[in-house]
N, C-alpha and C positions, 0 to 999 in steps of 0.2 A: 555697715559703713564701708567694708572692703569691696562691696559690690556696686558702690556708687561711682560711676565713671566721672561724673562732674567733680566729685571731691578729688579724685586722682588728678584731673586736669588742673584744678586749683592748686593742689599740693605741688605738682611739677612746676607750675608757674612761680609759686612762692619760693620754692627751693632754688630755681634759676636766679631769681632776683637777689636772693641772699648769698648765693655762692659767687656770683659775678663780681670780680674785683676785690675778692676777699683779702688779698695780701698786697694790694697796690699802694696802700698808705703805710707810712711809718706808724708804729705804736705810739699813741698819744701819751701825754703825761699821766692821765688817769689810768690808761691801760697798763703802763709800766708800773705804776703804783700797785695795781691789782696783781700783776705778775710777781713782784717782789714780796707782796703780802702772802703769796702762796708757797714761797720757798722756805726751806728750813722748818722750824717749828711754827707752822702756819697759825696755830691758835694764838701764839704770842705776836708774831709779825703782822698778822691780819689786824689785830687790835691796835697795834702801834701805827699802822700805815693807812688802812682804809676805814677802820671803825665800822665795819659791816659785820653781820653774823658770819659764821665760818663755813657754811655749806659750799658756796661756790669756790672759795680758796682751796677747800679740800679736794673738790673735783679737779680744779686746775692743777693742783699739786701732782695728782696722778697723771693727768693728761700731758703735762709738760715733761714727764720722764721720757716720753717718746721723741719729742723734738721741740725746738724753740723758734722756729720760723714764724713770721707773722701769720702766714696762711694756716699753719698747723694750730697755733694757739687760738686763733679766731674761729677755727673749725668747731671748737667746743660750744661757744654761744650760738654759732650758726646752726648746728644740729639741733640744739634746744629750741631755737627759733622756728626751725622747720617743723619740729614736733608740736609746736604750739598751734599750727594750722589745724591738724585733725583734732586736737584737744578742744579748740573753739567750736569745731564742727559738732563734736559730741555734746558739748554744752548747749549749743543751739538746738540740737535735736531733742535733748532731754527737756529743755525749757519750752520750746514751741511745739514739739511733737510732729513737725513736718520737715521733710528733707530740703524743701526750697529755702526756708529760713535758715537752716543749718548751712546750706551751700553759700548763701549770701553772706552770712556771718564769717565763714571761713575765707571767702573772697575779699571781704573788707579787711580782715586781719592780715591776709597775705599781701595786700597792697598798701596798707597804711604806712606812712613814712617811718614812724618811730619803731615799730616792730622790725622793720627792715634794718634800720640803722643800728638798733641794739643787737641784732643778729650778727652784725659785723664789728661789734665792739667788745673788747675783752672785759665785760662788766657783768654784774649780777642780773641785769634786767630781763634778758630772754629766759633765764631760768625761772625768774619770778612769774612772768606771764604764763609760762607753761604750767607751773605748779598751781597757780591760782585758778586757771581754767579747769584743770583736773580736779582740784578741790571742790569747786562749785558743782561740777558734773557729778562727782561722787556723792556730794551732799544731797543733790536732787534724786539720785538713784536710791539713796538710803531712805529718803522720804517715801519713795514708791514701794520699796521692799526692804524693810528694816531687819536684814539678817546680820549675824555677827561678822561675816566677811566684809560686807559693805560698811558696817560701822567702823571696823578697824582700818579700812581703806581711808575713810574720812579722817580718822585720828592721825594716821601716818602722814597723810598729805598736809594736814594742818601743822603738824610738828615740823615737817620739812619746809613748808612755806615760811614759818617763823624764822627758821635758820637761814633762809635765803635773803630776806629783807625785813627790816624792823617794822615797816609800815603794815606788813601783812597781819599784824595783831589786830588792826581795825576790821579786816575781813573776817578773821577767825572769831573775833569777839562779836561781830554782827551776826554771824551764823549761829552762834550760841544764844545770843539775846533773842533773835527772831524765833529760834526753835523753842525757847522757853516761854516767851511772852506774846507772840502773835496769836490772836484768837483763832485764825484760820487753821492753825497747826495743832490745836489742843486735842483733836481727835485722832491724830496720827498714831498708829500703833507703835509702841516702843519709843515714843518721843523722849522720855526721860532717860532711857538707856542710851539712846543716840547722843543726847546732850552730855551725859557722863563720860561716854567714850571720847567724844570730841574734847571735852575738858581734860581728860587724861592725856590725850595726844599733845595738847598745848602745854600741859604741865611738864611732860617729859622733855620738852624742848627748852624749858626755862633755864636750866644750868648753862647750856651753851648759848642761849639767846642773850643772856645778860653779861656774857663774858667781856664784851667791849662796850656795852651800853652806857655804863657810868662815864667812861672816857668820852664817848661821843656827845653825851648830853652836857658835858662840862666844857665843850669847845666853844660854845657861844655862837655857833653858826646860825644866821637868821633863818627861822622857819618860813615857809612860803605856802601860800595857797596857789599862786602861780609864780609871780615875780618875788623878788627879795623885799617884800613889804610885810608889815604886821597888820592884822585885823584891827581897825580902830575900835577902841572900847569906850571912848568918851562921846561919841556921836552916833546915834542910831541911824540917821540917814546915810552917814558916811560908811557905817558898817554894812548896811544893806547894799549900798552901791558897790562896795568892795567885794561882797559875797556874790553879787550878781555878775560882776565882771570876772571874778575868779572862776565862777562856774562855766561861763562861756569860754574862758581861756583854757580851762581843764578839758572841755569837750573838743576844743581846737587841738589841744595837745594829743588827745586820743586819735584825732582824725588828721587834719591837714594844716594846723597851726593858725592859718588866717582866721581873723574874727568871723568872717562870713561863713567859713567852714564850721566853726564852733556852733554858730547859730543854726545852720542848716542841719547838721547831723545831730545836734542836741535836740532840735525839734523832732527829728525822725526817731530818736531814742525815746523821747517822751511819748510820741505817738505809738511806738512799739510797746511801751509799758502799758498803755491804755488798751490797745488792741489785743495784746497777749494776756493781759491781766485778768482772765476769766477763770483761772484755775488757782488752787491754793499754792501750787508750786511757783507759779509766776508771781503771784502777789507776795509770796515769801521772798522771792528773788529781788523784787522791787524794794521790799523792806530792807534787805541786806545791802543793796546798792546805796540807798538813802542813808541808812545808819552808818555805814562804813565811811562814806564821803563826808558826812556831817561830823564824824569823829575826828577826821583829819583837819577839817575846818576849825573845829573847836580847839584842837591842839595848836593851830596857828594863832588863835586868839590868846592862848596861854603861853605862847612863845616856846613851845616844846619841840626842839629838834632832836631826832629826825622825824618825829611823828606828824609834823605839819608840812613836810616838804612835798612838792609836786611829784617828784619821781617815786617817792614812797607810796603814791596813790595809784601806781600801776595795777594794784590788785583788782581795781574796779574796771579796768579796761576790757577784759573778756566779756563781762556782762554788758558793757556799753556797746560792743560790736554786735552782740546778739539782739539787744533792744533796738539798735538802729536798723539791723537787718529785718526785724519784725515790722518796723515802721515802713521800710522800703517795700517789703512783700505785701503789706496790707493795701498798698496803692496799685497793685497789679490789675485791678478791675477798672482803673481810671484810664480813659482814652485808649482802650484796648491794650493796656499794658505798656503804653509808651512812656508814662511817667516813671514807672519802675525801671524801664530800660535806660531812660535818660539819667536817672540817679546812679545806676551802675556804671554808665559811661563817664559820669562825673568822677566817680572813684578812680576809674582807670586813667582818666586824663590827669587828675591830681597826682596820681602816682607817677605818671610819665614826667610831669613837670619836676617833681621832687627828684626823680632818678637822674634827669638831665643835669640839674644843678649839683646833685650829690657827687656825680662822677666827673663833672667838668671842673668843679671848684675844689681846691685842696681843703683838707680838713685836718684838725689836730695841729701838731707841730712836726715838721719833716726833719727829724733828727737823723734818720738813716743816711741821706746824702751828705749831711754835715760830717758825720763820723767817717764816711768814705773819703771825703775831701781831706780830712786830717790824716787819714792813713797814708795818703799819697803825697802830702805836702809838709807834714811836720817832720823836722829834722832831729837827728840825735842831739840831745842837750836842750831841746825846746821844753818849755813848761806849759801846762794846760790848766787854767783856772776855770772850773766849771761852776757857773752860777747855781745857787741853791735850787732854783726852780727847774733847772735842767738836769739835776742829778739822776732821777729815776730813769730817764731816757738814755742819758749818756752811759750809765752803768750797763744798760741792756745792749747798746750798740758798739761801745768802744772795746776793742780787742788789743790795744797796744800796751805799752809799758805802764803798769800801774804806778810806778815810782814817779812818773812825770806828771801825775795828776794832783792838783790841789782842789779840795772840795770847798766851795764857798758856803758861807753861813748867812748871807744877806739876800733877801728877795729883791727882785727887780722893781717892785712897787715902792721900795724905799731907797735909801742912799747907797746903792750898790757900788757906785764909783769910789766912794771912800774906802770900801773894803778892797777894791782892785788896787788902789794906790798903796794901801798898807801892805798888801801881799807882795807886790812887785818891788816895793821899797825894802822889804825885809830879806830879800834874796840877792845874791850876786847878779850883776847885770847880765841878762840873757833875754832871749826871745820868749814872749808870752802869748799864748793863744787864749782868748777869752771866749767862752762858749755859753750861749743862751738858748732858751727855748720857751717854756711856758710863761705866758705873760709878756713876751717880747714884742715891742711895737716900735714904730718909727720915732715916736717921742722919746722913748727910753734909749734908743740908739743915739739920738742927738746928744745925750749927756756924755757920750764917750769923748767929746772934745775936752772934758775936764780931767782925762787921764793924765798922769804924771808927764809933765812937759819934757822930761828926759827921754821919753819913748815916743815913737811915731808909728802911726798905722801904716803898715806896708803890704798887707794882704787881707782879703776878706772873702767869705763865702756865705751867701744868704739864701736860705730856702724859706718855705712858708712858715713864718713864726719861729724860726730857728736860725742860728747863725754862729759863725766862728770868725773872730777878728785877730789878726796877728799884730802885736805891738813889739817892735824891736828897738834896741837902744838907738837913739837918734844919731843919724849921720847927715853930713852936709848935703843939701839938695834933695833930701827924702820928701816924698809926698804921698798922699793917700791914693791907692789904686782905684780904678773904676770898679763899680759893683759887678758881681758875677751873677 
């Protein structure tokens, strides 16, 4: 691998795309939630805030001891995302046995939108992609040479994967099931020992794996196969239609979101499965992919969150990129290789469109400029009422007087104005800054006309999906200022 110059070129390209603009956006609501989940006793705070397994918060806890800037914090998932490129290359080489397919798989992974986006987001996803690619590659290596070192590598990666994301249980379970029951693997030397070692690695992770699972499953969050919908159980045609659309959407999620992309790259992945599926390792990998994805779809039918959610299905993405790469390279004999070249150009063009939009359009909620505005315009004696949905970001960016802050308890999707009026009515007349971010829209801003008539809007600062509004005791002739 280290001697493959094409891999190094792809790796440098992928690294540049992931590092560019790393700190240009404010940390979003979800990223700030992840940050606070890693602070203090992260086993407890992570369960109470993010409801994910504790591996990424543990890494972030150590990483944040050095610094807390946006660039530094996001550097952790970014480095994990960069490491995912050679991991997918190794998986492709193990699975296909040729460098061209491995290079194309790494190229696809390095340019696919969501691996790039997740590398610039303080979330668990780039860690999950990296670990799942390594787990699959280690499993294939153990099938080839089942020595103790390789078996324990598989066990360790399975345990770490479970501690990264709950949905990885489908991948680990599929590896175990295929190993035990697929006829093509029954003659693999040491198959039972590998299965036992894999099961031991999974079992070792269970105590930490379940530490927040009961809380998460009690939240009632809708499980999804792609969108926030349930698999219909009373109509077979409806269920089949939903599963078909969900599969195309899932392939689009792995590639370029648009339905046509899901159909194109899904067809290439199926072609790759057929063309590559002449060895027991490939047929076993196809079985793992199908069983793991089917498990998540079944969880959607049973309404089990987090096991039926789309993002929990990232464990199958590395295999998807390898299968799609196999489909692309299998067409290199068509029209003197032009079909393969065009498909690679489509990947590059799709990435270009994504990057243009991604860096031109704001994302998340821009709380950083709102906090900076407050730092320069809030006066001594002013009070700040932070809406419940803005608390994680405001806690991260605000460095002023904590005694001036009142933490809201009502979300913006409900009657937050009633809470505003109760709070400002319970205190002596003074100026109040109202701060919003997550879920803030123009429709919800329009409800501010119902704020206590004894106060008038005298200043405002609005960034992308975040804002601060100053309400002062009414004076004669006061009027709302223009938007900034």
